[in-house]
N, CA, C and O atoms as a DFTB+ gen file, in Angstrom:
540 C
 N C O
     1  1      87.536     108.543     101.217
     2  2      86.778     107.642     100.373
     3  2      87.596     106.398     100.080
     4  3      88.826     106.425     100.066
     5  1      86.882     105.309      99.847
     6  2      87.555     104.047      99.544
     7  2      86.985     103.436      98.266
     8  3      85.903     103.792      97.801
     9  1      87.751     102.515      97.731
    10  2      87.310     101.661      96.636
    11  2      87.285     100.256      97.214
    12  3      88.261      99.816      97.820
    13  1      86.188      99.559      97.032
    14  2      86.049      98.201      97.542
    15  2      86.133      97.221      96.381
    16  3      85.385      97.332      95.410
    17  1      87.034      96.276      96.486
    18  2      87.178      95.200      95.507
    19  2      86.663      93.921      96.148
    20  3      87.202      93.458      97.153
    21  1      85.625      93.359      95.562
    22  2      85.066      92.089      96.034
    23  2      85.507      91.030      95.041
    24  3      85.134      91.068      93.868
    25  1      86.303      90.085      95.521
    26  2      86.872      89.064      94.646
    27  2      86.304      87.688      94.955
    28  3      86.122      87.315      96.114
    29  1      86.030      86.951      93.900
    30  2      85.604      85.564      94.053
    31  2      86.846      84.716      94.320
    32  3      87.805      84.745      93.547
    33  1      86.821      83.975      95.400
    34  2      87.936      83.087      95.714
    35  2      87.514      81.652      95.473
    36  3      86.334      81.307      95.544
    37  1      88.472      80.853      95.196
    38  2      88.232      79.428      94.994
    39  2      88.592      78.697      96.282
    40  3      89.235      79.262      97.167
    41  1      88.180      77.458      96.377
    42  2      88.452      76.688      97.589
    43  2      89.945      76.481      97.801
    44  3      90.387      76.301      98.936
    45  1      90.727      76.505      96.730
    46  2      92.184      76.434      96.848
    47  2      92.737      77.730      96.287
    48  3      93.047      77.804      95.098
    49  1      92.868      78.757      97.124
    50  2      93.290      80.057      96.615
    51  2      94.670      80.012      95.972
    52  3      95.598      79.378      96.475
    53  1      94.769      80.694      94.861
    54  2      96.036      80.847      94.157
    55  2      96.503      82.275      94.407
    56  3      95.722      83.210      94.227
    57  1      97.743      82.468      94.812
    58  2      98.200      83.837      95.061
    59  2      98.128      84.691      93.804
    60  3      98.344      84.203      92.694
    61  1      97.823      85.963      93.988
    62  2      97.754      86.892      92.864
    63  2      99.125      87.026      92.216
    64  3     100.147      87.101      92.897
    65  1      99.125      87.054      90.886
    66  2     100.368      87.249      90.160
    67  2     100.865      88.682      90.344
    68  3     102.070      88.926      90.398
    69  1      99.938      89.616      90.439
    70  2     100.283      91.018      90.601
    71  2      99.696      91.522      91.920
    72  3      98.484      91.430      92.116
    73  1     100.508      92.047      92.818
    74  2      99.966      92.556      94.070
    75  2      99.112      93.797      93.825
    76  3      99.372      94.574      92.906
    77  1      98.100      93.969      94.652
    78  2      97.217      95.121      94.522
    79  2      97.804      96.324      95.241
    80  3      98.468      96.173      96.267
    81  1      97.565      97.514      94.711
    82  2      98.067      98.715      95.387
    83  2      97.248      99.006      96.644
    84  3      96.101      98.573      96.751
    85  1      97.824      99.728      97.579
    86  2      97.104     100.125      98.792
    87  2      96.144     101.269      98.504
    88  3      95.135     101.435      99.190
    89  1      96.468     102.063      97.476
    90  2      95.631     103.196      97.107
    91  2      95.461     103.255      95.596
    92  3      96.326     102.824      94.834
    93  1      94.317     103.803      95.185
    94  2      94.033     104.037      93.776
    95  2      93.541     105.471      93.663
    96  3      92.542     105.840      94.279
    97  1      94.231     106.267      92.888
    98  2      93.877     107.683      92.687
    99  2      93.744     108.401      94.028
   100  3      92.880     109.263      94.192
   101  1      94.602     108.045      94.985
   102  2      94.588     108.689      96.289
   103  2      93.519     108.191      97.236
   104  3      93.339     108.758      98.314
   105  1      92.802     107.136      96.857
   106  2      91.750     106.559      97.689
   107  2      92.165     105.163      98.132
   108  3      92.730     104.398      97.350
   109  1      91.886     104.842      99.367
   110  2      92.255     103.532      99.906
   111  2      91.523     102.424      99.151
   112  3      90.349     102.556      98.808
   113  1      92.237     101.339      98.904
   114  2      91.658     100.160      98.270
   115  2      91.512      99.087      99.336
   116  3      92.491      98.693      99.971
   117  1      90.280      98.612      99.532
   118  2      90.053      97.494     100.438
   119  2      89.564      96.318      99.602
   120  3      88.918      96.492      98.569
   121  1      89.885      95.128     100.071
   122  2      89.545      93.924      99.325
   123  2      88.800      92.955     100.243
   124  3      89.218      92.715     101.376
   125  1      87.701      92.406      99.749
   126  2      86.962      91.371     100.466
   127  2      86.892      90.151      99.567
   128  3      86.732      90.263      98.351
   129  1      87.015      88.989     100.180
   130  2      86.962      87.729      99.449
   131  2      85.607      87.067      99.677
   132  3      85.075      87.109     100.786
   133  1      85.055      86.466      98.650
   134  2      83.823      85.688      98.812
   135  2      83.929      84.448      97.936
   136  3      84.503      84.487      96.847
   137  1      83.372      83.355      98.423
   138  2      83.499      82.091      97.686
   139  2      82.155      81.516      97.258
   140  3      82.086      80.375      96.801
   141  1      81.077      82.303      97.403
   142  2      79.750      81.812      97.041
   143  2      78.831      82.999      96.799
   144  3      79.182      84.136      97.112
   145  1      77.660      82.735      96.244
   146  2      76.689      83.813      96.061
   147  2      76.207      84.384      97.397
   148  3      76.074      85.603      97.504
   149  1      75.937      83.560      98.430
   150  2      75.571      84.154      99.724
   151  2      76.675      85.037     100.298
   152  3      76.388      86.065     100.912
   153  1      77.922      84.650     100.107
   154  2      79.031      85.482     100.582
   155  2      79.081      86.794      99.802
   156  3      79.384      87.840     100.376
   157  1      78.790      86.753      98.516
   158  2      78.741      87.965      97.709
   159  2      77.628      88.889      98.211
   160  3      77.811      90.105      98.278
   161  1      76.488      88.320      98.560
   162  2      75.391      89.123      99.130
   163  2      75.862      89.830     100.396
   164  3      75.616      91.023     100.573
   165  1      76.538      89.094     101.276
   166  2      77.039      89.702     102.526
   167  2      78.039      90.818     102.239
   168  3      77.999      91.864     102.886
   169  1      78.927      90.609     101.283
   170  2      79.903      91.645     100.922
   171  2      79.198      92.891     100.385
   172  3      79.583      94.012     100.715
   173  1      78.176      92.701      99.565
   174  2      77.441      93.846      99.021
   175  2      76.653      94.567     100.112
   176  3      76.546      95.793     100.092
   177  1      76.105      93.819     101.056
   178  2      75.397      94.456     102.173
   179  2      76.373      95.268     103.020
   180  3      76.029      96.351     103.494
   181  1      77.575      94.758     103.211
   182  2      78.605      95.501     103.931
   183  2      78.970      96.772     103.160
   184  3      79.159      97.831     103.758
   185  1      79.069      96.664     101.839
   186  2      79.381      97.827     101.011
   187  2      78.282      98.877     101.117
   188  3      78.563     100.075     101.093
   189  1      77.052      98.440     101.231
   190  2      75.936      99.376     101.396
   191  2      76.125     100.185     102.674
   192  3      75.867     101.389     102.692
   193  1      76.577      99.528     103.746
   194  2      76.771     100.208     105.033
   195  2      78.042     101.063     105.053
   196  3      78.044     102.150     105.629
   197  1      79.121     100.581     104.430
   198  2      80.398     101.306     104.506
   199  2      80.511     102.431     103.479
   200  3      81.368     103.303     103.621
   201  1      79.680     102.429     102.471
   202  2      79.581     103.475     101.460
   203  2      80.904     103.822     100.769
   204  3      81.358     104.962     100.862
   205  1      81.532     102.860     100.076
   206  2      82.740     103.180      99.309
   207  2      82.389     104.067      98.118
   208  3      81.224     104.167      97.731
   209  1      83.392     104.702      97.545
   210  2      83.184     105.550      96.369
   211  2      82.866     104.697      95.135
   212  3      82.035     105.078      94.311
   213  1      83.520     103.561      95.015
   214  2      83.297     102.609      93.915
   215  2      83.392     101.198      94.465
   216  3      84.101     100.941      95.437
   217  1      82.668     100.290      93.831
   218  2      82.746      98.873      94.166
   219  2      83.119      98.126      92.887
   220  3      82.513      98.330      91.836
   221  1      84.116      97.266      92.992
   222  2      84.540      96.422      91.879
   223  2      84.181      94.996      92.261
   224  3      84.594      94.513      93.315
   225  1      83.418      94.322      91.417
   226  2      82.917      92.990      91.749
   227  2      83.456      91.973      90.756
   228  3      83.155      92.037      89.564
   229  1      84.244      91.046      91.248
   230  2      84.713      89.922      90.438
   231  2      83.840      88.736      90.821
   232  3      84.079      88.083      91.836
   233  1      82.833      88.463      90.011
   234  2      81.889      87.390      90.324
   235  2      82.363      86.076      89.736
   236  3      82.957      86.042      88.658
   237  1      82.099      85.011      90.442
   238  2      82.457      83.684      89.960
   239  2      81.276      83.011      89.295
   240  3      80.150      83.504      89.359
   241  1      81.535      81.897      88.665
   242  2      80.478      81.130      88.014
   243  2      79.607      80.456      89.062
   244  3      80.085      80.071      90.129
   245  1      78.337      80.319      88.749
   246  2      77.394      79.620      89.630
   247  2      76.454      78.797      88.752
   248  3      76.260      79.102      87.576
   249  1      75.881      77.762      89.334
   250  2      74.963      76.937      88.559
   251  2      73.529      77.464      88.689
   252  3      73.266      78.375      89.475
   253  1      72.618      76.893      87.925
   254  2      71.231      77.373      87.901
   255  2      70.555      77.283      89.269
   256  3      69.767      78.158      89.628
   257  1      70.858      76.235      90.031
   258  2      70.258      76.097      91.360
   259  2      70.720      77.219      92.295
   260  3      69.932      77.742      93.082
   261  1      72.005      77.584      92.202
   262  2      72.523      78.667      93.036
   263  2      71.875      79.992      92.659
   264  3      71.509      80.777      93.534
   265  1      71.730      80.246      91.359
   266  2      71.074      81.480      90.918
   267  2      69.635      81.517      91.402
   268  3      69.157      82.557      91.856
   269  1      68.938      80.384      91.309
   270  2      67.542      80.344      91.743
   271  2      67.421      80.577      93.248
   272  3      66.523      81.286      93.703
   273  1      68.320      79.982      94.005
   274  2      68.248      80.088      95.463
   275  2      68.701      81.445      95.993
   276  3      68.116      81.967      96.942
   277  1      69.736      82.016      95.388
   278  2      70.351      83.225      95.948
   279  2      70.223      84.459      95.067
   280  3      70.575      85.560      95.490
   281  1      69.727      84.288      93.859
   282  2      69.607      85.404      92.927
   283  2      68.762      86.561      93.433
   284  3      69.188      87.710      93.317
   285  1      67.578      86.306      93.991
   286  2      66.767      87.435      94.466
   287  2      67.462      88.268      95.551
   288  3      67.386      89.497      95.525
   289  1      68.131      87.620      96.491
   290  2      68.854      88.365      97.542
   291  2      70.027      89.126      96.947
   292  3      70.315      90.246      97.367
   293  1      70.707      88.531      95.974
   294  2      71.830      89.197      95.326
   295  2      71.353      90.401      94.519
   296  3      71.990      91.454      94.541
   297  1      70.248      90.255      93.815
   298  2      69.695      91.361      93.040
   299  2      69.287      92.508      93.973
   300  3      69.535      93.675      93.668
   301  1      68.666      92.176      95.099
   302  2      68.275      93.205      96.073
   303  2      69.503      93.917      96.638
   304  3      69.477      95.131      96.841
   305  1      70.572      93.171      96.893
   306  2      71.810      93.779      97.414
   307  2      72.440      94.707      96.381
   308  3      72.949      95.769      96.738
   309  1      72.414      94.323      95.110
   310  2      72.935      95.195      94.060
   311  2      72.093      96.461      93.936
   312  3      72.628      97.561      93.804
   313  1      70.775      96.297      93.978
   314  2      69.889      97.452      93.854
   315  2      70.015      98.403      95.043
   316  3      69.786      99.604      94.900
   317  1      70.375      97.878      96.210
   318  2      70.537      98.717      97.401
   319  2      71.898      99.417      97.439
   320  3      72.096     100.351      98.216
   321  1      72.812      98.974      96.617
   322  2      74.157      99.540      96.606
   323  2      74.094     101.000      96.171
   324  3      73.520     101.318      95.129
   325  1      74.677     101.873      96.959
   326  2      74.644     103.310      96.648
   327  2      75.770     103.737      95.722
   328  3      75.655     104.740      95.017
   329  1      76.838     102.990      95.722
   330  2      78.012     103.351      94.912
   331  2      77.897     102.747      93.520
   332  3      77.273     101.700      93.350
   333  1      78.490     103.393      92.526
   334  2      78.570     102.751      91.216
   335  2      79.493     101.547      91.301
   336  3      80.388     101.494      92.146
   337  1      79.268     100.582      90.419
   338  2      80.131      99.403      90.461
   339  2      80.569      98.981      89.075
   340  3      79.917      99.252      88.067
   341  1      81.700      98.309      89.076
   342  2      82.266      97.709      87.873
   343  2      82.257      96.211      88.098
   344  3      82.703      95.724      89.138
   345  1      81.750      95.488      87.122
   346  2      81.702      94.032      87.247
   347  2      82.762      93.395      86.362
   348  3      82.968      93.797      85.217
   349  1      83.422      92.401      86.917
   350  2      84.417      91.618      86.197
   351  2      83.864      90.198      86.091
   352  3      83.627      89.546      87.108
   353  1      83.659      89.717      84.864
   354  2      83.120      88.368      84.655
   355  2      83.979      87.634      83.648
   356  3      84.567      88.246      82.756
   357  1      84.048      86.347      83.788
   358  2      84.852      85.547      82.866
   359  2      84.218      85.505      81.471
   360  3      84.920      85.418      80.464
   361  1      82.878      85.569      81.426
   362  2      82.159      85.567      80.146
   363  2      80.804      86.234      80.357
   364  3      80.383      86.469      81.489
   365  1      80.135      86.532      79.260
   366  2      78.788      87.110      79.362
   367  2      77.855      86.185      80.129
   368  3      76.967      86.658      80.839
   369  1      78.040      84.875      79.997
   370  2      77.181      83.911      80.672
   371  2      77.325      83.973      82.192
   372  3      76.397      83.610      82.915
   373  1      78.483      84.430      82.684
   374  2      78.718      84.526      84.123
   375  2      78.353      85.895      84.695
   376  3      78.391      86.081      85.911
   377  1      78.002      86.849      83.842
   378  2      77.719      88.209      84.309
   379  2      76.477      88.241      85.190
   380  3      75.495      87.546      84.928
   381  1      76.533      89.048      86.225
   382  2      75.407      89.170      87.140
   383  2      74.144      89.624      86.421
   384  3      73.058      89.112      86.690
   385  1      74.278      90.578      85.512
   386  2      73.125      91.117      84.796
   387  2      72.437      90.054      83.941
   388  3      71.227      90.120      83.728
   389  1      73.182      89.096      83.462
   390  2      72.611      88.012      82.664
   391  2      71.600      87.203      83.480
   392  3      70.589      86.742      82.949
   393  1      71.882      87.036      84.767
   394  2      71.036      86.212      85.622
   395  2      70.050      87.018      86.462
   396  3      68.991      86.507      86.824
   397  1      70.381      88.266      86.774
   398  2      69.616      88.996      87.779
   399  2      68.788      90.154      87.246
   400  3      67.698      90.402      87.763
   401  1      69.249      90.854      86.259
   402  2      68.598      92.045      85.717
   403  2      68.315      93.084      86.802
   404  3      67.170      93.489      86.997
   405  1      69.374      93.516      87.510
   406  2      69.143      94.508      88.563
   407  2      68.797      95.875      87.977
   408  3      69.136      96.176      86.832
   409  1      68.123      96.690      88.771
   410  2      67.828      98.056      88.349
   411  2      69.101      98.891      88.363
   412  3      69.242      99.831      87.582
   413  1      70.016      98.548      89.245
   414  2      71.281      99.256      89.418
   415  2      72.344      98.471      88.649
   416  3      73.081      97.678      89.235
   417  1      72.419      98.692      87.343
   418  2      73.341      97.946      86.486
   419  2      74.765      98.465      86.652
   420  3      74.962      99.578      87.139
   421  1      75.769      97.667      86.250
   422  2      77.154      98.123      86.390
   423  2      77.454      99.314      85.491
   424  3      76.883      99.455      84.410
   425  1      78.349     100.161      85.952
   426  2      78.822     101.269      85.124
   427  2      79.642     100.717      83.964
   428  3      79.631     101.262      82.860
   429  1      80.357      99.618      84.239
   430  2      81.193      98.966      83.239
   431  2      81.155      97.467      83.507
   432  3      81.156      97.038      84.661
   433  1      81.122      96.676      82.449
   434  2      81.240      95.222      82.549
   435  2      82.474      94.817      81.767
   436  3      82.581      95.090      80.571
   437  1      83.411      94.162      82.451
   438  2      84.642      93.682      81.817
   439  2      84.524      92.171      81.700
   440  3      84.418      91.475      82.710
   441  1      84.543      91.661      80.473
   442  2      84.383      90.226      80.237
   443  2      85.555      89.654      79.466
   444  3      86.175      90.322      78.638
   445  1      85.843      88.376      79.768
   446  2      86.726      87.583      78.943
   447  2      88.205      87.866      79.031
   448  3      88.973      87.350      78.219
   449  1      88.625      88.655      79.975
   450  2      90.041      88.952      80.098
   451  2      90.652      88.046      81.157
   452  3      89.936      87.438      81.953
   453  1      91.959      87.960      81.165
   454  2      92.635      87.244      82.245
   455  2      92.258      87.916      83.560
   456  3      92.207      89.145      83.613
   457  1      91.991      87.157      84.627
   458  2      91.509      87.745      85.877
   459  2      92.366      88.891      86.409
   460  3      91.823      89.911      86.835
   461  1      93.667      88.750      86.395
   462  2      94.524      89.812      86.926
   463  2      94.500      91.055      86.045
   464  3      94.523      92.177      86.549
   465  1      94.454      90.857      84.738
   466  2      94.395      92.000      83.832
   467  2      93.045      92.703      83.941
   468  3      92.975      93.931      83.902
   469  1      91.979      91.927      84.077
   470  2      90.644      92.513      84.241
   471  2      90.567      93.306      85.537
   472  3      89.950      94.371      85.578
   473  1      91.183      92.800      86.586
   474  2      91.200      93.506      87.863
   475  2      91.942      94.828      87.719
   476  3      91.469      95.863      88.189
   477  1      93.092      94.797      87.077
   478  2      93.872      96.024      86.856
   479  2      93.092      97.026      86.004
   480  3      93.115      98.226      86.277
   481  1      92.407      96.537      84.982
   482  2      91.608      97.413      84.131
   483  2      90.482      98.062      84.933
   484  3      90.226      99.257      84.787
   485  1      89.814      97.285      85.773
   486  2      88.722      97.849      86.582
   487  2      89.251      98.897      87.556
   488  3      88.588      99.908      87.789
   489  1      90.424      98.677      88.126
   490  2      91.040      99.669      89.015
   491  2      91.378     100.949      88.249
   492  3      91.186     102.050      88.766
   493  1      91.875     100.812      87.029
   494  2      92.209     101.989      86.221
   495  2      90.950     102.784      85.860
   496  3      90.964     104.015      85.870
   497  1      89.875     102.080      85.544
   498  2      88.618     102.763      85.217
   499  2      88.084     103.502      86.442
   500  3      87.664     104.654      86.338
   501  1      88.100     102.848      87.595
   502  2      87.629     103.498      88.822
   503  2      88.481     104.723      89.136
   504  3      87.949     105.758      89.536
   505  1      89.788     104.619      88.962
   506  2      90.682     105.760      89.214
   507  2      90.338     106.918      88.288
   508  3      90.259     108.067      88.722
   509  1      90.138     106.617      87.040
   510  2      89.805     107.666      86.060
   511  2      88.483     108.339      86.407
   512  3      88.368     109.562      86.326
   513  1      87.494     107.552      86.789
   514  2      86.186     108.114      87.153
   515  2      86.286     108.969      88.411
   516  3      85.658     110.024      88.496
   517  1      87.070     108.521      89.385
   518  2      87.263     109.313      90.625
   519  2      87.963     110.631      90.318
   520  3      87.574     111.678      90.836
   521  1      88.987     110.584      89.483
   522  2      89.702     111.803      89.122
   523  2      88.788     112.778      88.390
   524  3      88.883     113.988      88.594
   525  1      87.908     112.264      87.547
   526  2      86.969     113.125      86.826
   527  2      85.967     113.766      87.795
   528  3      85.594     114.927      87.625
   529  1      85.534     113.011      88.809
   530  2      84.591     113.551      89.800
   531  2      85.240     114.669      90.609
   532  3      84.576     115.636      90.981
   533  1      86.524     114.536      90.878
   534  2      87.223     115.481      91.743
   535  2      87.662     116.736      90.976
   536  3      87.973     117.756      91.591
   537  1      87.690     116.669      89.663
   538  2      88.161     117.815      88.862
   539  2      87.133     118.924      88.792
   540  3      87.375     119.951      88.159
């Protein structure tokens, strides 16, 4: 089983302050980068096919036109996702659920934390949930 981390990248990527582990709770961690809502849709569609145990989504901010143009496809991709997911958002206003209202809501929403700390927190939550499933 794997854990998939989908991270929003900026046009000028900044290296992570904290390197990511290769494994979390004995499960491989894979990371995909996306820089737009269409790229996020593609990453989620890939996750649907690869069937990770958990998906962690770090979504970036988008404007109203982007939500209008790509929101329905993104909502469909979230609803098709078979794995539970944790969403990392900079604020409630940037949260996917705020704009999309998917039927398949996140197991956890982490808002307002420093990006690296929020990522670490989401990894710890996924590890704890995996360990509980295996017990």
